[in-house]
C-alpha positions as CSV (number, residue, x, y, z in Angstrom):
1,M,60.0,-25.5,63.3
2,K,56.4,-26.6,64.0
3,L,55.0,-23.2,62.9
4,I,56.0,-23.7,59.3
5,P,53.6,-26.6,58.5
6,V,50.8,-24.7,60.4
7,M,51.3,-21.6,58.2
8,L,51.3,-23.7,55.1
9,L,48.1,-25.4,56.2
10,L,46.5,-22.0,56.9
11,L,47.5,-20.9,53.4
12,V,46.1,-24.0,51.8
13,C,42.9,-23.7,53.8
14,S,42.7,-20.0,52.8
15,D,42.9,-21.0,49.1
16,C,40.2,-23.6,49.8
17,F,37.9,-21.0,51.4
18,L,38.2,-18.7,48.4
19,T,37.4,-21.5,46.0
20,E,34.2,-22.4,47.9
21,D,33.2,-18.8,47.9
22,T,33.2,-18.6,44.1
23,K,29.7,-19.3,42.8
24,D,28.4,-20.1,39.3
25,P,26.8,-17.2,37.4
26,D,23.1,-17.0,37.2
27,L,21.2,-17.2,33.9
28,V,18.7,-14.3,33.7
29,C,15.6,-13.9,31.6
30,P,13.1,-11.0,31.9
31,S,10.1,-11.8,34.0
32,K,7.9,-9.6,31.7
33,A,6.6,-11.1,28.5
34,I,8.1,-10.0,25.2
35,G,5.8,-8.7,22.5
36,A,6.3,-9.0,18.8
37,V,4.4,-8.2,15.6
38,K,3.8,-10.9,13.0
39,S,6.4,-11.0,10.2
40,E,8.8,-8.8,12.1
41,D,12.0,-9.8,14.1
42,V,12.2,-10.1,17.8
43,L,15.0,-10.4,20.4
44,L,14.5,-12.8,23.3
45,P,16.9,-11.6,26.1
46,C,18.9,-14.1,28.1
47,H,22.3,-13.5,29.8
48,L,24.7,-14.8,32.4
49,E,25.2,-12.7,35.5
50,P,28.0,-12.0,36.2
51,P,29.1,-12.2,32.6
52,M,31.1,-15.3,31.5
53,D,32.4,-16.5,28.2
54,A,29.9,-19.0,26.9
55,S,31.1,-19.2,23.3
56,A,32.5,-22.7,23.8
57,E,29.6,-24.0,25.9
58,T,26.4,-25.7,25.0
59,V,23.6,-23.2,24.7
60,K,20.1,-24.3,23.8
61,W,16.8,-22.6,23.2
62,K,13.6,-24.6,23.3
63,H,9.9,-23.8,22.6
64,G,7.9,-26.5,24.4
65,N,9.6,-29.7,23.4
66,H,11.0,-28.3,20.2
67,V,14.6,-27.2,19.8
68,V,14.7,-23.7,18.5
69,H,18.4,-23.1,18.5
70,H,21.3,-25.4,19.5
71,H,24.9,-23.9,19.9
72,H,27.5,-26.6,20.6
73,G,31.2,-26.8,20.1
74,G,31.5,-23.2,19.2
75,K,28.9,-23.2,16.4
76,H,25.2,-23.6,15.6
77,D,24.0,-27.2,15.2
78,S,21.0,-27.0,12.8
79,S,20.6,-30.8,12.7
80,K,18.8,-30.7,16.1
81,Q,16.7,-27.7,15.2
82,W,12.9,-28.0,14.6
83,E,12.1,-27.4,10.9
84,H,9.7,-24.5,11.8
85,F,12.6,-22.4,13.2
86,R,15.2,-23.4,10.6
87,G,16.9,-20.4,9.0
88,R,15.1,-17.9,11.4
89,T,17.3,-18.0,14.5
90,S,20.7,-16.7,15.5
91,L,22.9,-15.9,18.5
92,S,25.5,-13.2,18.6
93,S,29.1,-14.6,18.5
94,E,30.5,-11.5,20.1
95,G,27.7,-11.5,22.7
96,L,28.4,-15.1,23.7
97,T,31.9,-14.2,24.7
98,E,30.3,-11.7,27.2
99,G,27.7,-14.1,28.5
100,N,24.9,-12.8,26.2
101,L,22.7,-15.8,25.1
102,S,19.9,-13.7,23.6
103,L,18.1,-15.2,20.7
104,T,17.1,-13.3,17.6
105,L,14.0,-14.8,15.9
106,S,13.2,-13.4,12.5
107,S,9.9,-13.3,10.5
108,V,7.8,-14.0,13.6
109,D,4.8,-16.2,13.1
110,L,1.7,-16.7,15.3
111,L,2.9,-20.2,15.9
112,D,6.0,-18.8,17.6
113,E,3.9,-17.5,20.5
114,G,4.5,-19.2,23.9
115,R,7.1,-20.0,26.6
116,Y,10.8,-20.4,25.7
117,K,13.6,-22.0,27.7
118,C,17.1,-20.6,27.5
119,S,19.7,-23.0,28.9
120,V,23.5,-23.3,29.1
121,H,25.4,-26.4,30.0
122,T,29.1,-26.6,31.1
123,E,31.2,-29.2,32.9
124,S,30.4,-27.5,36.2
125,M,26.9,-26.1,35.8
126,N,23.5,-26.5,34.1
127,K,21.5,-23.3,34.2
128,M,18.1,-22.4,32.6
129,C,15.5,-19.6,32.6
130,Y,12.2,-19.0,30.9
131,I,10.7,-16.2,28.8
132,K,7.3,-15.7,27.3
133,L,6.7,-14.4,23.8
134,N,3.4,-12.9,22.7
135,V,2.7,-12.3,19.0
136,E,0.2,-9.7,17.5
137,P,-1.2,-10.4,14.1
138,N,-1.0,-7.6,11.5
139,V,-3.8,-5.3,10.6
140,V,-4.9,-5.4,6.9
141,C,-7.3,-3.4,4.7
142,P,-8.5,-5.5,1.8
143,S,-9.4,-2.4,-0.2
144,E,-7.1,0.6,-0.6
145,H,-9.7,2.9,-2.3
146,I,-13.5,3.0,-1.9
147,E,-15.9,5.3,-3.8
148,V,-19.3,6.0,-2.3
149,T,-22.2,8.3,-3.1
150,A,-23.2,10.9,-0.6
151,G,-26.2,9.7,1.4
152,D,-25.3,6.0,1.0
153,D,-23.8,3.8,3.7
154,V,-20.3,2.4,3.3
155,I,-18.2,-0.2,5.1
156,L,-14.4,0.4,5.4
157,P,-13.0,-3.1,5.6
158,C,-10.3,-3.8,8.1
159,R,-9.3,-7.0,9.8
160,L,-6.6,-8.9,11.6
161,E,-4.5,-10.8,9.1
162,T,-5.0,-14.0,11.0
163,P,-8.4,-14.4,12.8
164,A,-8.0,-13.5,16.5
165,D,-10.0,-12.0,19.3
166,A,-9.9,-8.2,19.1
167,S,-12.7,-7.5,21.5
168,G,-10.4,-6.5,24.3
169,K,-8.1,-4.4,22.3
170,T,-8.0,-0.6,21.7
171,L,-9.1,0.1,18.2
172,Q,-8.9,3.5,16.5
173,W,-10.2,4.9,13.2
174,R,-8.7,8.2,12.1
175,Q,-9.6,10.5,9.2
176,G,-6.4,12.3,8.5
177,N,-5.0,13.3,11.9
178,N,-8.4,13.2,13.7
179,I,-9.7,10.3,15.7
180,V,-13.2,9.7,14.4
181,Y,-13.8,6.5,16.4
182,E,-12.2,4.8,19.3
183,N,-13.7,1.7,21.0
184,E,-12.5,2.5,24.5
185,K,-12.1,6.2,25.2
186,H,-14.6,8.6,23.8
187,D,-14.4,12.4,23.6
188,T,-18.0,13.6,24.0
189,A,-17.3,17.0,22.3
190,K,-15.7,15.3,19.3
191,E,-18.5,12.7,19.1
192,K,-21.1,15.5,18.9
193,E,-19.1,17.4,16.3
194,R,-18.6,14.3,14.1
195,N,-22.1,13.0,14.8
196,T,-20.6,9.6,15.6
197,E,-24.0,7.8,15.8
198,R,-23.2,7.5,12.0
199,L,-20.1,5.5,12.8
200,S,-20.1,2.0,14.2
201,L,-18.1,-1.3,14.4
202,F,-19.4,-4.8,14.2
203,P,-19.2,-5.8,17.9
204,E,-20.3,-9.4,17.3
205,E,-17.5,-9.9,14.8
206,L,-14.6,-8.4,16.9
207,A,-13.9,-11.8,18.4
208,A,-13.1,-13.0,14.9
209,G,-10.8,-10.1,14.2
210,N,-13.2,-7.9,12.1
211,L,-12.2,-4.2,12.8
212,S,-14.3,-2.8,9.9
213,L,-16.0,0.6,10.3
214,K,-19.5,1.4,9.0
215,I,-20.3,5.0,8.1
216,S,-24.1,5.6,7.6
217,A,-25.5,8.4,5.5
218,V,-22.2,9.4,4.1
219,R,-21.5,13.1,3.8
220,L,-19.1,15.0,1.5
221,E,-16.9,15.8,4.5
222,D,-16.4,12.1,5.0
223,N,-14.1,12.2,2.0
224,G,-10.4,11.5,2.7
225,K,-7.8,9.0,4.0
226,Y,-8.8,6.7,6.8
227,Q,-6.4,4.7,9.1
228,C,-7.5,1.6,10.9
229,S,-5.2,1.2,14.0
230,L,-4.8,-1.3,16.7
231,I,-2.9,-0.3,19.8
232,S,-0.9,-3.3,20.8
233,Q,-1.1,-4.2,24.5
234,L,1.6,-6.9,24.0
235,V,4.4,-4.9,22.4
236,E,6.1,-2.8,25.1
237,Q,6.2,0.3,23.0
238,K,2.4,0.0,22.4
239,E,3.2,0.0,18.7
240,L,0.3,1.0,16.4
241,L,-0.6,-1.6,13.9
242,Y,-2.4,0.0,11.0
243,C,-3.6,0.0,7.4
244,S,-5.1,2.8,5.3
245,I,-8.1,3.3,3.0
246,F,-8.9,6.3,0.8
247,V,-12.6,7.2,0.6
248,T,-13.9,9.3,-2.3
249,V,-17.4,10.7,-1.7
250,V,-19.3,11.6,-4.9
251,S,-22.1,14.0,-4.8
252,A,-25.3,12.3,-6.1
253,G,-26.1,15.4,-8.1
254,D,-22.8,15.3,-9.9
255,R,-23.3,11.8,-11.5
256,E,-24.6,11.4,-15.0
257,V,-25.2,8.6,-17.5
258,V,-22.8,8.7,-20.5
259,G,-23.1,6.8,-23.8
260,P,-20.8,6.4,-26.9
261,D,-20.2,9.3,-29.4
262,E,-20.6,6.9,-32.4
263,P,-23.2,4.2,-33.3
264,V,-22.4,0.6,-32.7
265,T,-22.1,-1.5,-35.9
266,V,-22.1,-5.3,-36.0
267,E,-22.7,-8.1,-38.4
268,V,-25.7,-10.5,-38.2
269,G,-25.0,-13.3,-35.7
270,Q,-22.3,-11.4,-33.8
271,V,-22.3,-10.2,-30.2
272,A,-23.0,-6.5,-29.8
273,V,-21.9,-4.5,-26.7
274,L,-23.8,-1.2,-26.3
275,P,-21.6,1.0,-24.1
276,C,-23.1,3.0,-21.2
277,H,-21.6,4.0,-17.9
278,L,-21.9,6.4,-15.0
279,E,-19.6,9.4,-14.8
280,P,-17.8,9.8,-12.4
281,P,-17.7,6.0,-11.9
282,S,-19.7,4.9,-8.8
283,S,-21.7,1.9,-7.7
284,L,-25.0,1.1,-9.4
285,S,-25.7,-2.2,-7.6
286,D,-28.6,-0.7,-5.6
287,L,-30.3,1.1,-8.5
288,T,-32.8,0.0,-11.1
289,L,-31.3,-0.2,-14.6
290,E,-33.4,-0.3,-17.8
291,W,-32.5,-0.9,-21.5
292,T,-35.3,-0.3,-24.0
293,V,-35.8,0.0,-27.8
294,N,-38.9,1.3,-29.4
295,N,-40.9,1.0,-26.2
296,S,-39.8,-2.7,-25.8
297,K,-38.0,-3.7,-22.7
298,V,-34.7,-5.2,-23.7
299,H,-33.1,-5.8,-20.2
300,I,-34.3,-4.8,-16.6
301,H,-32.0,-5.1,-13.6
302,R,-33.7,-4.4,-10.3
303,S,-33.2,-5.3,-6.6
304,H,-29.7,-6.6,-7.3
305,K,-30.8,-9.1,-10.0
306,D,-32.0,-9.3,-13.6
307,N,-35.8,-9.5,-14.2
308,P,-36.4,-11.6,-17.3
309,S,-40.1,-11.7,-16.6
310,M,-40.3,-8.0,-17.6
311,Q,-38.2,-8.5,-20.7
312,D,-39.6,-8.5,-24.3
313,E,-39.8,-12.1,-25.5
314,R,-37.5,-11.6,-28.5
315,F,-34.6,-10.5,-26.3
316,R,-34.9,-13.3,-23.7
317,N,-31.7,-15.3,-23.1
318,R,-29.8,-13.0,-25.4
319,T,-28.9,-10.1,-23.1
320,S,-26.7,-9.5,-20.1
321,L,-25.0,-6.8,-18.1
322,F,-21.4,-6.9,-16.8
323,N,-22.5,-7.6,-13.2
324,S,-19.0,-7.6,-11.8
325,E,-18.5,-4.1,-13.0
326,L,-21.8,-2.5,-11.7
327,D,-19.9,-1.3,-8.6
328,R,-17.7,0.8,-11.0
329,G,-20.7,2.3,-12.9
330,N,-20.6,0.1,-16.0
331,I,-24.2,-0.3,-17.4
332,S,-23.1,-1.6,-20.8
333,L,-25.5,-4.2,-22.4
334,M,-24.3,-7.3,-24.2
335,L,-26.7,-8.6,-26.9
336,K,-26.0,-12.0,-28.5
337,N,-26.9,-13.5,-31.9
338,V,-27.8,-10.1,-33.3
339,T,-30.4,-10.0,-36.1
340,T,-31.4,-7.3,-38.5
341,E,-34.5,-6.7,-36.4
342,D,-32.3,-5.7,-33.5
343,A,-31.2,-2.5,-35.3
344,G,-32.5,0.6,-33.7
345,N,-32.0,3.4,-31.2
346,Y,-31.6,1.9,-27.7
347,S,-32.1,3.7,-24.4
348,C,-29.9,3.3,-21.4
349,F,-31.9,4.6,-18.4
350,V,-31.2,4.8,-14.6
351,P,-34.7,6.1,-13.4
352,K,-33.7,6.7,-9.7
353,L,-30.4,8.4,-10.3
354,D,-30.2,11.7,-8.6
355,G,-28.1,13.4,-11.3
356,K,-28.1,15.7,-14.2
357,V,-28.5,13.0,-17.0
358,R,-30.3,9.8,-16.3
359,R,-30.8,8.5,-19.9
360,V,-28.7,8.3,-23.0
361,N,-29.4,6.8,-26.5
362,V,-27.1,4.2,-28.2
363,T,-27.7,3.5,-31.9
364,L,-27.2,-0.1,-33.1
365,N,-26.6,-0.7,-36.8
366,V,-26.8,-4.3,-38.1
367,G,-25.9,-5.5,-41.5
368,K,-23.9,-7.9,-43.7
369,F,-20.5,-6.6,-44.6
């Protein structure tokens, strides 16, 4: 009769032993930092091990002291969320039932970079783990197309969208499928073939995110599509961040000055525009430009500026070029307050142009109509 209570006691103690052996699950975050690219989405992994349904529990993500995402009572509570993250975070409802607390953060910003805390709170446990997020800025090319004359120097602009130190990063410039410049590993044979002493970066500006490439003494074979690429050291897949620029190289001997087919006719007192341009269009900002009529100097542009001291007195303060369009080959002259004495045969001349035609004539007729 005394054995029965003992057996019952053993059974009860056995149940107690099993209960004590059951431990709470661990909350696991990756020890390695997660990398993301600005403006893209990223997943910050966090899960319970072994899996446990956490859909009804309090799940919280924080970035520093700011609440990134707060899941409570089976739903997201946006009232506790920091404004910066509002509308950009989510947890998987299905994943929560399996212990997956991973956070999806959309439209990543550089301000999102840093350490995150993933935590879960139940009646019986309070678990947390940490994960670091690194964010790479995008690479942007301000110009999609650049035209340059053979023999000139050209800068292919490329920069980080948000200023950041790029001095320790791997930067590549490609022309088509060929690597023409890489700031870490260099292929000596390719360098000799491409004559890469003509190619250079701006080392002192890499710390500010300037990835631009300078090509000196441009050649016809430099024509084509260029790609500025940054190999990310933060994103696990080493994703290439890049932008493209198309470079058109114009042979200096192919350029010519072109004028209008018909005379320009205006009334007294009006503004006359005497058309003149370079064909194919290319930059004139480094060249001397001269407008004359009957051996009188109408307008002189030299060393990147107008030279009124060389101008005939009667044209002073009445002439101008379209300076913002000189890079596109526009040499047209604007003449204000036209008088009958202004009528004549004007000459548009680019003396140092290495081309077929350097001078054209434009006839100006002035009258009262």
